[in-house]
TIVO-2410 file (N, C-alpha, C; in nm, 3 decimals):
# residues 87
REC num residu      c1      c2      c3 atome chaine
REC   1      M   0.083  -0.119   0.000     N      A
REC   1      M   0.000   0.000   0.000    CA      A
REC   1      M   0.087   0.125   0.000     C      A
REC   2      S   0.040   0.223  -0.068     N      A
REC   2      S   0.112   0.348  -0.077    CA      A
REC   2      S   0.084   0.434   0.046     C      A
REC   3      S   0.185   0.504   0.093     N      A
REC   3      S   0.166   0.593   0.208    CA      A
REC   3      S   0.132   0.735   0.164     C      A
REC   4      R   0.118   0.754   0.033     N      A
REC   4      R   0.086   0.887  -0.019    CA      A
REC   4      R  -0.059   0.921   0.010     C      A
REC   5      K  -0.080   1.045   0.046     N      A
REC   5      K  -0.216   1.090   0.074    CA      A
REC   5      K  -0.289   1.116  -0.057     C      A
REC   6      R  -0.415   1.084  -0.056     N      A
REC   6      R  -0.498   1.112  -0.172    CA      A
REC   6      R  -0.542   1.257  -0.171     C      A
REC   7      V  -0.522   1.324  -0.280     N      A
REC   7      V  -0.563   1.463  -0.291    CA      A
REC   7      V  -0.698   1.466  -0.361     C      A
REC   8      P  -0.799   1.524  -0.296     N      A
REC   8      P  -0.930   1.528  -0.359    CA      A
REC   8      P  -0.926   1.615  -0.485     C      A
REC   9      P  -1.010   1.583  -0.583     N      A
REC   9      P  -1.012   1.664  -0.705    CA      A
REC   9      P  -1.058   1.807  -0.674     C      A
REC  10      Q  -1.004   1.899  -0.747     N      A
REC  10      Q  -1.041   2.039  -0.731    CA      A
REC  10      Q  -1.169   2.068  -0.810     C      A
REC  11      A  -1.263   2.128  -0.746     N      A
REC  11      A  -1.387   2.167  -0.813    CA      A
REC  11      A  -1.368   2.302  -0.881     C      A
REC  12      D  -1.412   2.312  -1.003     N      A
REC  12      D  -1.407   2.439  -1.075    CA      A
REC  12      D  -1.547   2.468  -1.126     C      A
REC  13      F  -1.633   2.511  -1.035     N      A
REC  13      F  -1.773   2.532  -1.067    CA      A
REC  13      F  -1.792   2.638  -1.174     C      A
REC  14      G  -1.716   2.744  -1.166     N      A
REC  14      G  -1.730   2.853  -1.263    CA      A
REC  14      G  -1.703   2.807  -1.405     C      A
REC  15      R  -1.596   2.732  -1.424     N      A
REC  15      R  -1.562   2.680  -1.557    CA      A
REC  15      R  -1.672   2.587  -1.606     C      A
REC  16      T  -1.720   2.502  -1.516     N      A
REC  16      T  -1.825   2.407  -1.552    CA      A
REC  16      T  -1.953   2.480  -1.592     C      A
REC  17      L  -1.992   2.579  -1.513     N      A
REC  17      L  -2.112   2.657  -1.544    CA      A
REC  17      L  -2.099   2.721  -1.681     C      A
REC  18      Q  -1.985   2.780  -1.706     N      A
REC  18      Q  -1.961   2.847  -1.834    CA      A
REC  18      Q  -1.968   2.747  -1.950     C      A
REC  19      Q  -1.905   2.631  -1.934     N      A
REC  19      Q  -1.904   2.532  -2.042    CA      A
REC  19      Q  -2.042   2.471  -2.066     C      A
REC  20      L  -2.113   2.438  -1.959     N      A
REC  20      L  -2.248   2.382  -1.976    CA      A
REC  20      L  -2.343   2.485  -2.036     C      A
REC  21      R  -2.332   2.609  -1.992     N      A
REC  21      R  -2.416   2.715  -2.046    CA      A
REC  21      R  -2.389   2.732  -2.195     C      A
REC  22      A  -2.262   2.735  -2.234     N      A
REC  22      A  -2.227   2.749  -2.375    CA      A
REC  22      A  -2.273   2.628  -2.456     C      A
REC  23      A  -2.258   2.509  -2.398     N      A
REC  23      A  -2.300   2.387  -2.468    CA      A
REC  23      A  -2.451   2.387  -2.494     C      A
REC  24      R  -2.526   2.451  -2.405     N      A
REC  24      R  -2.671   2.462  -2.422    CA      A
REC  24      R  -2.708   2.578  -2.514     C      A
REC  25      G  -2.607   2.656  -2.557     N      A
REC  25      G  -2.632   2.769  -2.646    CA      A
REC  25      G  -2.694   2.888  -2.575     C      A
REC  26      L  -2.667   2.900  -2.445     N      A
REC  26      L  -2.727   3.007  -2.366    CA      A
REC  26      L  -2.625   3.116  -2.337     C      A
REC  27      V  -2.671   3.239  -2.337     N      A
REC  27      V  -2.588   3.352  -2.296    CA      A
REC  27      V  -2.627   3.390  -2.154     C      A
REC  28      Q  -2.543   3.466  -2.087     N      A
REC  28      Q  -2.571   3.501  -1.948    CA      A
REC  28      Q  -2.705   3.571  -1.931     C      A
REC  29      E  -2.745   3.649  -2.028     N      A
REC  29      E  -2.870   3.723  -2.018    CA      A
REC  29      E  -2.991   3.630  -2.005     C      A
REC  30      V  -2.983   3.512  -2.066     N      A
REC  30      V  -3.092   3.416  -2.059    CA      A
REC  30      V  -3.106   3.361  -1.917     C      A
REC  31      M  -2.998   3.363  -1.843     N      A
REC  31      M  -2.996   3.307  -1.709    CA      A
REC  31      M  -3.047   3.405  -1.603     C      A
REC  32      L  -3.095   3.521  -1.643     N      A
REC  32      L  -3.132   3.624  -1.547    CA      A
REC  32      L  -3.249   3.586  -1.457     C      A
REC  33      L  -3.328   3.486  -1.495     N      A
REC  33      L  -3.435   3.442  -1.407    CA      A
REC  33      L  -3.377   3.373  -1.284     C      A
REC  34      A  -3.257   3.320  -1.296     N      A
REC  34      A  -3.192   3.252  -1.183    CA      A
REC  34      A  -3.122   3.352  -1.092     C      A
REC  35      T  -3.056   3.448  -1.151     N      A
REC  35      T  -2.979   3.547  -1.073    CA      A
REC  35      T  -2.938   3.660  -1.167     C      A
REC  36      S  -2.863   3.755  -1.119     N      A
REC  36      S  -2.822   3.868  -1.202    CA      A
REC  36      S  -2.703   3.831  -1.291     C      A
REC  37      R  -2.686   3.907  -1.397     N      A
REC  37      R  -2.573   3.884  -1.488    CA      A
REC  37      R  -2.440   3.903  -1.414     C      A
REC  38      R  -2.435   4.002  -1.329     N      A
REC  38      R  -2.313   4.028  -1.252    CA      A
REC  38      R  -2.280   3.908  -1.162     C      A
REC  39      H  -2.383   3.849  -1.100     N      A
REC  39      H  -2.363   3.733  -1.013    CA      A
REC  39      H  -2.315   3.613  -1.095     C      A
REC  40      I  -2.375   3.588  -1.209     N      A
REC  40      I  -2.334   3.478  -1.296    CA      A
REC  40      I  -2.189   3.496  -1.338     C      A
REC  41      S  -2.156   3.616  -1.381     N      A
REC  41      S  -2.018   3.645  -1.423    CA      A
REC  41      S  -1.921   3.623  -1.308     C      A
REC  42      S  -1.959   3.667  -1.190     N      A
REC  42      S  -1.873   3.652  -1.073    CA      A
REC  42      S  -1.853   3.504  -1.037     C      A
REC  43      I  -1.959   3.424  -1.049     N      A
REC  43      I  -1.949   3.280  -1.025    CA      A
REC  43      I  -1.857   3.215  -1.128     C      A
REC  44      E  -1.878   3.248  -1.256     N      A
REC  44      E  -1.798   3.189  -1.364    CA      A
REC  44      E  -1.650   3.224  -1.351     C      A
REC  45      Q  -1.620   3.339  -1.295     N      A
REC  45      Q  -1.482   3.380  -1.277    CA      A
REC  45      Q  -1.421   3.328  -1.147     C      A
REC  46      G  -1.503   3.260  -1.067     N      A
REC  46      G  -1.454   3.202  -0.943    CA      A
REC  46      G  -1.443   3.300  -0.828     C      A
REC  47      H  -1.508   3.415  -0.839     N      A
REC  47      H  -1.502   3.517  -0.734    CA      A
REC  47      H  -1.616   3.507  -0.635     C      A
REC  48      Q  -1.717   3.431  -0.666     N      A
REC  48      Q  -1.838   3.426  -0.585    CA      A
REC  48      Q  -1.866   3.284  -0.540     C      A
REC  49      V  -1.902   3.268  -0.417     N      A
REC  49      V  -1.945   3.138  -0.364    CA      A
REC  49      V  -2.095   3.128  -0.387     C      A
REC  50      H  -2.139   3.013  -0.428     N      A
REC  50      H  -2.279   2.995  -0.465    CA      A
REC  50      H  -2.350   2.906  -0.365     C      A
REC  51      S  -2.480   2.927  -0.352     N      A
REC  51      S  -2.560   2.846  -0.261    CA      A
REC  51      S  -2.623   2.731  -0.339     C      A
REC  52      I  -2.673   2.634  -0.268     N      A
REC  52      I  -2.744   2.523  -0.331    CA      A
REC  52      I  -2.863   2.576  -0.410     C      A
REC  53      R  -2.933   2.673  -0.354     N      A
REC  53      R  -3.049   2.730  -0.424    CA      A
REC  53      R  -3.007   2.794  -0.555     C      A
REC  54      T  -2.894   2.865  -0.556     N      A
REC  54      T  -2.845   2.925  -0.680    CA      A
REC  54      T  -2.811   2.817  -0.781     C      A
REC  55      I  -2.747   2.710  -0.737     N      A
REC  55      I  -2.714   2.599  -0.826    CA      A
REC  55      I  -2.842   2.541  -0.885     C      A
REC  56      E  -2.944   2.523  -0.802     N      A
REC  56      E  -3.072   2.470  -0.850    CA      A
REC  56      E  -3.135   2.562  -0.954     C      A
REC  57      M  -3.131   2.692  -0.929     N      A
REC  57      M  -3.191   2.787  -1.023    CA      A
REC  57      M  -3.113   2.793  -1.154     C      A
REC  58      L  -2.979   2.790  -1.146     N      A
REC  58      L  -2.898   2.792  -1.268    CA      A
REC  58      L  -2.922   2.666  -1.350     C      A
REC  59      A  -2.925   2.551  -1.283     N      A
REC  59      A  -2.950   2.425  -1.353    CA      A
REC  59      A  -3.088   2.426  -1.419     C      A
REC  60      E  -3.186   2.479  -1.349     N      A
REC  60      E  -3.321   2.486  -1.405    CA      A
REC  60      E  -3.322   2.570  -1.533     C      A
REC  61      Q  -3.251   2.681  -1.533     N      A
REC  61      Q  -3.244   2.766  -1.651    CA      A
REC  61      Q  -3.176   2.696  -1.769     C      A
REC  62      M  -3.083   2.605  -1.738     N      A
REC  62      M  -3.013   2.530  -1.844    CA      A
REC  62      M  -3.086   2.400  -1.879     C      A
REC  63      Q  -3.196   2.374  -1.809     N      A
REC  63      Q  -3.277   2.253  -1.831    CA      A
REC  63      Q  -3.196   2.126  -1.809     C      A
REC  64      I  -3.119   2.128  -1.699     N      A
REC  64      I  -3.045   2.009  -1.655    CA      A
REC  64      I  -3.072   1.991  -1.507     C      A
REC  65      H  -3.042   1.875  -1.455     N      A
REC  65      H  -3.058   1.849  -1.312    CA      A
REC  65      H  -2.944   1.915  -1.236     C      A
REC  66      A  -2.972   1.963  -1.118     N      A
REC  66      A  -2.869   2.028  -1.037    CA      A
REC  66      A  -2.751   1.934  -1.010     C      A
REC  67      L  -2.778   1.806  -0.994     N      A
REC  67      L  -2.670   1.711  -0.972    CA      A
REC  67      L  -2.577   1.701  -1.093     C      A
REC  68      T  -2.631   1.716  -1.212     N      A
REC  68      T  -2.548   1.715  -1.332    CA      A
REC  68      T  -2.446   1.828  -1.326     C      A
REC  69      L  -2.493   1.944  -1.285     N      A
REC  69      L  -2.405   2.060  -1.273    CA      A
REC  69      L  -2.299   2.038  -1.165     C      A
REC  70      I  -2.339   1.982  -1.053     N      A
REC  70      I  -2.244   1.958  -0.943    CA      A
REC  70      I  -2.142   1.851  -0.981     C      A
REC  71      V  -2.189   1.739  -1.035     N      A
REC  71      V  -2.098   1.629  -1.072    CA      A
REC  71      V  -2.001   1.674  -1.180     C      A
REC  72      A  -2.050   1.747  -1.278     N      A
REC  72      A  -1.964   1.795  -1.387    CA      A
REC  72      A  -1.852   1.884  -1.333     C      A
REC  73      T  -1.876   1.948  -1.221     N      A
REC  73      T  -1.776   2.034  -1.159    CA      A
REC  73      T  -1.649   1.958  -1.123     C      A
REC  74      Y  -1.664   1.830  -1.095     N      A
REC  74      Y  -1.550   1.747  -1.054    CA      A
REC  74      Y  -1.490   1.667  -1.170     C      A
REC  75      C  -1.525   1.701  -1.292     N      A
REC  75      C  -1.470   1.633  -1.410    CA      A
REC  75      C  -1.363   1.722  -1.472     C      A
REC  76      P  -1.236   1.698  -1.438     N      A
REC  76      P  -1.130   1.787  -1.485    CA      A
REC  76      P  -1.109   1.784  -1.637     C      A
REC  77      D  -1.151   1.677  -1.703     N      A
REC  77      D  -1.131   1.666  -1.848    CA      A
REC  77      D  -1.251   1.717  -1.926     C      A
REC  78      L  -1.341   1.789  -1.861     N      A
REC  78      L  -1.461   1.838  -1.927    CA      A
REC  78      L  -1.424   1.944  -2.031     C      A
REC  79      N  -1.478   1.927  -2.150     N      A
REC  79      N  -1.460   2.028  -2.255    CA      A
REC  79      N  -1.589   2.036  -2.337     C      A
REC  80      G  -1.592   2.123  -2.434     N      A
REC  80      G  -1.713   2.143  -2.512    CA      A
REC  80      G  -1.768   2.017  -2.575     C      A
REC  81      A  -1.680   1.935  -2.633     N      A
REC  81      A  -1.725   1.813  -2.698    CA      A
REC  81      A  -1.780   1.713  -2.597     C      A
REC  82      S  -1.711   1.694  -2.486     N      A
REC  82      S  -1.759   1.599  -2.386    CA      A
REC  82      S  -1.887   1.646  -2.319     C      A
REC  83      V  -1.904   1.777  -2.307     N      A
REC  83      V  -2.028   1.831  -2.250    CA      A
REC  83      V  -2.146   1.793  -2.339     C      A
REC  84      N  -2.131   1.814  -2.469     N      A
REC  84      N  -2.241   1.782  -2.561    CA      A
REC  84      N  -2.273   1.634  -2.562     C      A
REC  85      E  -2.173   1.549  -2.546     N      A
REC  85      E  -2.197   1.405  -2.538    CA      A
REC  85      E  -2.278   1.369  -2.416     C      A
REC  86      R  -2.247   1.432  -2.304     N      A
REC  86      R  -2.313   1.399  -2.178    CA      A
REC  86      R  -2.453   1.455  -2.169     C      A
REC  87      L  -2.479   1.565  -2.237     N      A
REC  87      L  -2.613   1.624  -2.231    CA      A
REC  87      L  -2.702   1.555  -2.330     C      A
***
């Protein structure tokens, strides 16, 4: 057995939100029912911490399940092509 500690994967919610939103063909303005454009931009840039309710509202606007958004956050190899395959 290895004595090395396991490092948990880093979550990059902002990148995931941006990629899933783009894969769905949505611009930030379409997401305004969930929150403000400034808030979305701040989340995507990693400057804002988001609540579960915000995640639920953003996922609803993208017509995906909130768990899809959360799980995708932990997929470091996520890119535009893989997003479209998964959706």
